[in-house]
C-alpha positions, 0 to 999 in steps of 0.5 A: 478543463486542463488536458495534460496529455494534449498539453504534452503533445503540444509541448512536443510539437513546439519543441520539435519546431524550435529544434528544426528552426535552430538546425539541431533536430536529431543532434547533440543539442536536443532540448532536455528538461532540467533534471531529466538527465537522471533516468530513474527520477520519477519524482516531481517538485511542486512549487509556488503553492504557498505555506497556507495552500490548503491542498491535500495529498488526495486532491493533488493525486486526483489532479495529476492522475490523468498523466499516469499512476501516482505512487505518492504525494508529499506535502511537508507541513508548513512548507510552500512546496510538495512532491509527487512521485509517479510510477515511471520516470517517463510519466514524471517527464510528461508531467513536467513537460505538460503541466508546468504552470497549470492552474489548480484553483487559485494556484499556478503550479511550478513543476520541476524534477526533484533533485536527487538527495545528496546534501541539498535540502531546499526546494527541489530536493527529493524528500527523504524516505520516512524514517520510523522510530524503532519499536521499543517492544521486545516481547511478542506483540500478540501473545495474550500472556504478555503483560504488556499486550495492548488489550484495548485492541482486542475485539473478540476472543474465541477458543483458539483464535482471537480478533483484534484491531491492528496497530495503525489500521488502514480503516476502522474495519481492518482487523487481525485474526490471531492464533492464541498459541504462539506459532510461526505460520499457518502451517503450524496451526491446529485443525481447531484453529484452522476451523475457527479462522474459516468461521471468522472468514465467513463472518467477516464476508457477511459483515463486509457485504453490508458495506459493499465490501469484501475481505482481502485476507493475507499472511506474510510469513517470515523466518524470525528465529521463533519470534514471529507470531503468525496472524492473518490481516483481514481488510475490507476492500470495495467489491468494485476493486476486485477486477484490478487486483492482479494489476495492483499486485503486479504494480506493487511488486514492480514498485519494490523491484521484485519479480514476483510470481503469484500462483493460484492454489486450491482452497483447503480449510487446513494448511494442506494445499498451502504446504504442498504448494510451498514445496519446502519453502518457508517464507511466503505471502498467502492471500485469500479473496472472495470469488464472484457468487460466493463459494470457496475463496481464491487463494494466491501464493508467492514464495519469497526467494532465499536471495535477492529482492524480497517483498516487504512485510507490509506488502499486503497493506501496500496492495490494500491501500492501493485498492482503497485509494489510500496509498499514503497509508500503506505503512502502519507506522504512518497510521498510528493514532492515540490510544483513546482513539484506538480504543473507541475504534475497537469498541465500535468495531466489536459492537458492529461485528459481534452479531456475525460472530454468534 
């Protein structure tokens, strides 16, 4: 099979030999890959695949994975080219050097550095960051009193907390734990709401265990002048992915240019440990994951700084999507499906989880 790292080494040896033969080794005329003059360019243009290539982002991600970490693969619909973005520019350079003209099935891939966006839109132009339409809803998404609430997403209503399928779910078993009362964060919940969330966490742990999964639960709290309705995301991730969690957290933070520190704090059913750890901070990412052998979950906290780069609101999804091998689904707006499909998914989830909520 094709060994990209061996090919990269062979390319380096060949390049050095020709430079020595020309007498310019170490001089100003060292060979540079086209587009490599941009030290921040980590995106590679994939050409010569034809409009009906039949490729999928997952297939290309697997093909390029031996080179290094693939952050994103894009295949514009109906276009004879695509893009792959790596975690570092060095990985992109190795990819262009070692995998240009590599064969994938019946295709011979033509690779080059994607050009930085600046007016050009043809082959080789770096794809623009997706621009999602602004959401038209102005009332609280989660308040049951909202007449525009999408009630078809609700799976279960308790005394103080309800369970719902999220808009743009990562997987059919992804759900939200939402306080019925409009509150801005976990810090403002009643003791009853905290107890109900703990009950649902245990129920989801048992339910996900039947799928060889564990719940990754998180809250990303943001100051929004009272408009933010606190909620917890609850996502099943493979048991086997847990050893990679710290690595994935750090990689996701680095990818967003954030120097993030994740502090482990004690588990308390109420918010006392969280409040003490925050020390007056008001914005944070709080995450719970199971510990081996059961017992209290491991709790991690990142305090969002008042200034500088900040973790995006969907950061938890970025981490979860990575653990699931679904990086292309990190943003919820890229996962929205028709209402009929949402309703069918919620009904199936409700039927499956109900025995564990009794």
